KETOR-120624 format. One record per atom (N, C-alpha, C): residue in one letter; x, y, z; atom name; residue number from 1. Coordinates in Angstrom, 1 decimal, decimal comma. Layout:
<nodes>
<node res="a" px="X" py="Y" pz="Z" atom="CA" n="NUM"/>
...
</nodes>
This chain:
<nodes>
<node res="m" px="171,9" py="-70,7" pz="43,2" atom="N" n="1"/>
<node res="m" px="171,6" py="-68,8" pz="43,2" atom="CA" n="1"/>
<node res="m" px="172,1" py="-68,2" pz="41,9" atom="C" n="1"/>
<node res="t" px="171,4" py="-67,2" pz="41,2" atom="N" n="2"/>
<node res="t" px="171,8" py="-67,0" pz="39,7" atom="CA" n="2"/>
<node res="t" px="172,0" py="-65,3" pz="39,9" atom="C" n="2"/>
<node res="v" px="172,4" py="-64,8" pz="38,8" atom="N" n="3"/>
<node res="v" px="172,0" py="-63,1" pz="38,8" atom="CA" n="3"/>
<node res="v" px="170,8" py="-62,9" pz="39,0" atom="C" n="3"/>
<node res="s" px="170,3" py="-61,7" pz="40,1" atom="N" n="4"/>
<node res="s" px="168,8" py="-61,6" pz="40,2" atom="CA" n="4"/>
<node res="s" px="168,9" py="-60,6" pz="39,1" atom="C" n="4"/>
<node res="k" px="167,6" py="-60,4" pz="39,1" atom="N" n="5"/>
<node res="k" px="166,9" py="-59,4" pz="38,1" atom="CA" n="5"/>
<node res="k" px="167,3" py="-58,0" pz="38,2" atom="C" n="5"/>
<node res="e" px="167,5" py="-57,6" pz="39,3" atom="N" n="6"/>
<node res="e" px="167,7" py="-56,3" pz="39,9" atom="CA" n="6"/>
<node res="e" px="169,2" py="-56,2" pz="39,1" atom="C" n="6"/>
<node res="l" px="170,0" py="-56,9" pz="39,2" atom="N" n="7"/>
<node res="l" px="171,4" py="-56,5" pz="38,7" atom="CA" n="7"/>
<node res="l" px="171,0" py="-56,8" pz="36,9" atom="C" n="7"/>
<node res="l" px="170,5" py="-57,6" pz="36,6" atom="N" n="8"/>
<node res="l" px="170,3" py="-57,7" pz="35,1" atom="CA" n="8"/>
<node res="l" px="169,6" py="-56,1" pz="35,0" atom="C" n="8"/>
<node res="d" px="168,8" py="-56,0" pz="35,6" atom="N" n="9"/>
<node res="d" px="168,3" py="-54,9" pz="34,8" atom="CA" n="9"/>
<node res="d" px="169,1" py="-53,2" pz="34,7" atom="C" n="9"/>
<node res="i" px="170,6" py="-53,4" pz="35,3" atom="N" n="10"/>
<node res="i" px="171,5" py="-52,4" pz="35,6" atom="CA" n="10"/>
<node res="i" px="172,6" py="-52,9" pz="34,8" atom="C" n="10"/>
<node res="l" px="172,7" py="-54,1" pz="34,6" atom="N" n="11"/>
<node res="l" px="173,8" py="-54,0" pz="33,8" atom="CA" n="11"/>
<node res="l" px="173,8" py="-53,8" pz="32,5" atom="C" n="11"/>
<node res="a" px="175,1" py="-53,4" pz="31,8" atom="N" n="12"/>
<node res="a" px="175,1" py="-53,0" pz="30,3" atom="CA" n="12"/>
<node res="a" px="176,2" py="-53,8" pz="29,7" atom="C" n="12"/>
<node res="c" px="176,9" py="-54,1" pz="28,2" atom="N" n="13"/>
<node res="c" px="177,7" py="-54,5" pz="27,7" atom="CA" n="13"/>
<node res="c" px="178,8" py="-53,5" pz="27,6" atom="C" n="13"/>
<node res="p" px="179,8" py="-54,0" pz="28,3" atom="N" n="14"/>
<node res="p" px="181,0" py="-52,7" pz="28,7" atom="CA" n="14"/>
<node res="p" px="181,7" py="-52,3" pz="27,4" atom="C" n="14"/>
<node res="k" px="181,4" py="-53,3" pz="26,0" atom="N" n="15"/>
<node res="k" px="182,2" py="-52,6" pz="24,9" atom="CA" n="15"/>
<node res="k" px="181,0" py="-51,7" pz="24,2" atom="C" n="15"/>
<node res="c" px="179,7" py="-51,9" pz="24,0" atom="N" n="16"/>
<node res="c" px="178,7" py="-50,8" pz="23,3" atom="CA" n="16"/>
<node res="c" px="177,7" py="-50,3" pz="24,0" atom="C" n="16"/>
<node res="k" px="177,7" py="-50,9" pz="25,4" atom="N" n="17"/>
<node res="k" px="177,0" py="-50,4" pz="26,3" atom="CA" n="17"/>
<node res="k" px="175,2" py="-50,6" pz="26,3" atom="C" n="17"/>
<node res="g" px="175,2" py="-51,4" pz="25,6" atom="N" n="18"/>
<node res="g" px="173,8" py="-52,2" pz="25,0" atom="CA" n="18"/>
<node res="g" px="173,4" py="-53,0" pz="25,9" atom="C" n="18"/>
<node res="g" px="172,2" py="-53,3" pz="25,7" atom="N" n="19"/>
<node res="g" px="171,8" py="-54,4" pz="26,5" atom="CA" n="19"/>
<node res="g" px="172,1" py="-56,1" pz="26,4" atom="C" n="19"/>
<node res="i" px="171,9" py="-56,7" pz="27,8" atom="N" n="20"/>
<node res="i" px="172,5" py="-58,0" pz="27,6" atom="CA" n="20"/>
<node res="i" px="171,7" py="-58,7" pz="28,5" atom="C" n="20"/>
<node res="y" px="171,6" py="-60,1" pz="28,1" atom="N" n="21"/>
<node res="y" px="170,6" py="-61,1" pz="28,7" atom="CA" n="21"/>
<node res="y" px="170,8" py="-62,4" pz="29,1" atom="C" n="21"/>
<node res="l" px="170,5" py="-63,0" pz="30,2" atom="N" n="22"/>
<node res="l" px="171,2" py="-64,4" pz="30,4" atom="CA" n="22"/>
<node res="l" px="171,1" py="-65,5" pz="29,2" atom="C" n="22"/>
<node res="n" px="171,7" py="-66,1" pz="29,2" atom="N" n="23"/>
<node res="n" px="171,8" py="-67,3" pz="28,1" atom="CA" n="23"/>
<node res="n" px="171,0" py="-68,4" pz="28,8" atom="C" n="23"/>
<node res="e" px="170,6" py="-69,4" pz="27,7" atom="N" n="24"/>
<node res="e" px="169,8" py="-70,4" pz="28,3" atom="CA" n="24"/>
<node res="e" px="170,5" py="-71,3" pz="29,5" atom="C" n="24"/>
<node res="n" px="171,5" py="-71,3" pz="29,5" atom="N" n="25"/>
<node res="n" px="172,3" py="-72,1" pz="30,6" atom="CA" n="25"/>
<node res="n" px="172,4" py="-71,5" pz="31,7" atom="C" n="25"/>
<node res="r" px="171,9" py="-70,3" pz="31,6" atom="N" n="26"/>
<node res="r" px="172,1" py="-69,5" pz="32,8" atom="CA" n="26"/>
<node res="r" px="173,7" py="-69,1" pz="33,5" atom="C" n="26"/>
<node res="d" px="174,8" py="-69,7" pz="32,4" atom="N" n="27"/>
<node res="d" px="175,9" py="-69,0" pz="32,9" atom="CA" n="27"/>
<node res="d" px="176,8" py="-68,1" pz="32,4" atom="C" n="27"/>
<node res="g" px="176,1" py="-67,2" pz="31,6" atom="N" n="28"/>
<node res="g" px="176,6" py="-66,1" pz="30,7" atom="CA" n="28"/>
<node res="g" px="175,6" py="-65,0" pz="30,2" atom="C" n="28"/>
<node res="l" px="176,2" py="-64,0" pz="30,2" atom="N" n="29"/>
<node res="l" px="175,4" py="-63,1" pz="29,8" atom="CA" n="29"/>
<node res="l" px="175,7" py="-62,6" pz="28,1" atom="C" n="29"/>
<node res="i" px="174,7" py="-62,3" pz="27,0" atom="N" n="30"/>
<node res="i" px="175,0" py="-62,4" pz="26,0" atom="CA" n="30"/>
<node res="i" px="174,9" py="-61,0" pz="25,6" atom="C" n="30"/>
<node res="c" px="175,6" py="-60,2" pz="24,6" atom="N" n="31"/>
<node res="c" px="175,2" py="-59,0" pz="24,0" atom="CA" n="31"/>
<node res="c" px="175,0" py="-59,4" pz="22,4" atom="C" n="31"/>
<node res="d" px="173,8" py="-59,0" pz="21,7" atom="N" n="32"/>
<node res="d" px="173,6" py="-59,8" pz="20,7" atom="CA" n="32"/>
<node res="d" px="174,7" py="-58,7" pz="19,6" atom="C" n="32"/>
<node res="v" px="174,7" py="-57,4" pz="20,0" atom="N" n="33"/>
<node res="v" px="175,3" py="-56,2" pz="19,2" atom="CA" n="33"/>
<node res="v" px="176,7" py="-56,9" pz="18,9" atom="C" n="33"/>
<node res="c" px="177,4" py="-56,9" pz="19,7" atom="N" n="34"/>
<node res="c" px="179,0" py="-57,4" pz="19,8" atom="CA" n="34"/>
<node res="c" px="179,1" py="-58,7" pz="19,8" atom="C" n="34"/>
<node res="r" px="178,2" py="-60,0" pz="19,7" atom="N" n="35"/>
<node res="r" px="178,4" py="-61,1" pz="19,3" atom="CA" n="35"/>
<node res="r" px="179,2" py="-62,0" pz="20,6" atom="C" n="35"/>
<node res="l" px="179,1" py="-61,3" pz="21,7" atom="N" n="36"/>
<node res="l" px="179,9" py="-61,8" pz="23,1" atom="CA" n="36"/>
<node res="l" px="179,2" py="-62,1" pz="23,9" atom="C" n="36"/>
<node res="i" px="180,1" py="-63,0" pz="24,9" atom="N" n="37"/>
<node res="i" px="179,3" py="-63,9" pz="25,8" atom="CA" n="37"/>
<node res="i" px="180,3" py="-63,5" pz="27,4" atom="C" n="37"/>
<node res="y" px="179,8" py="-62,7" pz="28,2" atom="N" n="38"/>
<node res="y" px="180,5" py="-62,8" pz="29,2" atom="CA" n="38"/>
<node res="y" px="179,8" py="-64,0" pz="30,6" atom="C" n="38"/>
<node res="e" px="180,8" py="-64,5" pz="30,8" atom="N" n="39"/>
<node res="e" px="181,0" py="-65,8" pz="31,9" atom="CA" n="39"/>
<node res="e" px="180,3" py="-65,2" pz="33,3" atom="C" n="39"/>
<node res="i" px="179,6" py="-66,1" pz="33,6" atom="N" n="40"/>
<node res="i" px="179,1" py="-65,9" pz="35,0" atom="CA" n="40"/>
<node res="i" px="179,8" py="-66,9" pz="36,1" atom="C" n="40"/>
<node res="r" px="180,6" py="-66,6" pz="36,7" atom="N" n="41"/>
<node res="r" px="181,3" py="-67,4" pz="38,0" atom="CA" n="41"/>
<node res="r" px="181,0" py="-67,3" pz="39,2" atom="C" n="41"/>
<node res="d" px="180,6" py="-68,2" pz="39,8" atom="N" n="42"/>
<node res="d" px="180,4" py="-68,0" pz="41,3" atom="CA" n="42"/>
<node res="d" px="179,2" py="-67,0" pz="41,4" atom="C" n="42"/>
<node res="d" px="178,0" py="-67,1" pz="40,5" atom="N" n="43"/>
<node res="d" px="176,9" py="-65,9" pz="40,6" atom="CA" n="43"/>
<node res="d" px="177,4" py="-64,4" pz="40,4" atom="C" n="43"/>
<node res="i" px="178,4" py="-64,0" pz="39,7" atom="N" n="44"/>
<node res="i" px="179,2" py="-63,0" pz="39,4" atom="CA" n="44"/>
<node res="i" px="179,5" py="-62,6" pz="38,2" atom="C" n="44"/>
<node res="p" px="179,1" py="-61,9" pz="37,3" atom="N" n="45"/>
<node res="p" px="179,4" py="-61,8" pz="36,0" atom="CA" n="45"/>
<node res="p" px="180,8" py="-61,3" pz="35,9" atom="C" n="45"/>
<node res="i" px="181,6" py="-61,9" pz="34,9" atom="N" n="46"/>
<node res="i" px="182,8" py="-61,4" pz="34,7" atom="CA" n="46"/>
<node res="i" px="182,4" py="-60,2" pz="33,5" atom="C" n="46"/>
<node res="m" px="182,4" py="-58,8" pz="33,8" atom="N" n="47"/>
<node res="m" px="182,1" py="-58,0" pz="32,6" atom="CA" n="47"/>
<node res="m" px="183,5" py="-57,2" pz="32,1" atom="C" n="47"/>
<node res="l" px="184,6" py="-58,2" pz="31,9" atom="N" n="48"/>
<node res="l" px="185,9" py="-57,5" pz="31,0" atom="CA" n="48"/>
<node res="l" px="185,6" py="-58,0" pz="29,6" atom="C" n="48"/>
<node res="i" px="185,9" py="-56,9" pz="29,0" atom="N" n="49"/>
<node res="i" px="185,7" py="-57,1" pz="27,2" atom="CA" n="49"/>
<node res="i" px="187,0" py="-58,3" pz="27,1" atom="C" n="49"/>
<node res="e" px="187,9" py="-58,2" pz="27,6" atom="N" n="50"/>
<node res="e" px="189,1" py="-58,7" pz="27,1" atom="CA" n="50"/>
<node res="e" px="188,7" py="-60,5" pz="27,8" atom="C" n="50"/>
<node res="e" px="188,0" py="-60,6" pz="28,8" atom="N" n="51"/>
<node res="e" px="187,4" py="-62,0" pz="29,3" atom="CA" n="51"/>
<node res="e" px="186,5" py="-62,4" pz="28,3" atom="C" n="51"/>
<node res="a" px="185,6" py="-61,8" pz="27,7" atom="N" n="52"/>
<node res="a" px="184,7" py="-62,0" pz="26,8" atom="CA" n="52"/>
<node res="a" px="184,7" py="-63,4" pz="25,7" atom="C" n="52"/>
<node res="k" px="183,8" py="-63,7" pz="25,4" atom="N" n="53"/>
<node res="k" px="184,2" py="-65,1" pz="24,4" atom="CA" n="53"/>
<node res="k" px="183,4" py="-64,7" pz="23,4" atom="C" n="53"/>
<node res="p" px="183,6" py="-64,7" pz="21,9" atom="N" n="54"/>
<node res="p" px="182,8" py="-64,5" pz="20,8" atom="CA" n="54"/>
<node res="p" px="181,5" py="-66,0" pz="20,6" atom="C" n="54"/>
<node res="l" px="180,4" py="-65,2" pz="20,7" atom="N" n="55"/>
<node res="l" px="179,5" py="-66,0" pz="20,3" atom="CA" n="55"/>
<node res="l" px="179,6" py="-67,1" pz="19,0" atom="C" n="55"/>
<node res="e" px="179,5" py="-68,4" pz="19,1" atom="N" n="56"/>
<node res="e" px="179,7" py="-69,0" pz="17,8" atom="CA" n="56"/>
<node res="e" px="178,1" py="-68,9" pz="17,2" atom="C" n="56"/>
<node res="y" px="178,4" py="-68,9" pz="15,7" atom="N" n="57"/>
<node res="y" px="177,4" py="-69,1" pz="14,6" atom="CA" n="57"/>
<node res="y" px="177,0" py="-70,1" pz="14,3" atom="C" n="57"/>
<node res="n" px="175,7" py="-70,1" pz="14,0" atom="N" n="58"/>
<node res="n" px="175,1" py="-71,6" pz="13,6" atom="CA" n="58"/>
<node res="n" px="175,4" py="-71,5" pz="12,0" atom="C" n="58"/>
<node res="k" px="176,1" py="-72,5" pz="11,8" atom="N" n="59"/>
<node res="k" px="176,8" py="-72,9" pz="10,4" atom="CA" n="59"/>
<node res="k" px="175,8" py="-73,7" pz="9,7" atom="C" n="59"/>
<node res="t" px="175,1" py="-73,8" pz="8,6" atom="N" n="60"/>
<node res="t" px="174,3" py="-74,7" pz="8,0" atom="CA" n="60"/>
<node res="t" px="175,2" py="-75,0" pz="6,8" atom="C" n="60"/>
<node res="p" px="175,3" py="-76,1" pz="6,3" atom="N" n="61"/>
<node res="p" px="175,6" py="-76,4" pz="4,7" atom="CA" n="61"/>
<node res="p" px="175,1" py="-76,1" pz="3,8" atom="C" n="61"/>
</nodes>
């Protein structure tokens, strides 16, 4: 099971209050504005700023 569409529709980034979306692996929620990913554990989004991880930038030489 994964996070429901209804839950995704009402969730917002706790830092900037902007929109978030599921990542490709469906194991995290991404905020592009803050460049953070909020992990999903046991189908529960962990929406704590201090638990969020920074998104890695694609580095090209």
